[in-house]
N, C-alpha and C positions, 0 to 999 in steps of 0.2 A: 495419558497425555499431558506431556509438560505445560505448565501455566506460565503466560509472560506477564508480567505486571509493566504497565507503561502509565508515565505521569500525567494525572490528568490534565496538565495543558496540551501533552502531545497527543492524547486520546480525542479530545475537543479538535486539535487541528486537522487530523485523520478523517474525524467525522464530517467535516467540511468539504471534503473531497470525495464521499460516497455518493454515488448515484441512490435515487430514490429507491427504498428496498432493499439497501446493500447494508449489509451491516461491516463494522470495522474489519471483524475477522475475514470476511470475505474479500474485502479492499486489501488487507497482507497479503492474504493468499495468493491474490492477483499479482500484486507488487511481487514477491517472491516467484512466483512462476515467469514474468518476465523476465525478471533477472537472471533465473535457472538458463531460460532458452535463449536467452542475448548475450549472456557474460556480463552485462552492465545495464543501466536504464539509461533509456533514450528519451531525450525530451521531444515532444511533437514538433515537426517543423523544422527539427534542426538538424543540420548535418556538417560534417567535418569536411 
């Protein structure tokens, strides 16, 4: 499996968005899944 190196500051920023018990890897996987299913990232509560 490939490894991605993240800047420590970015890693810390991502950690602040993780829910309790969620890893950074879980969070990134969820983001990628959202992007794949929606084709873009949507901001909650935002509509065009």
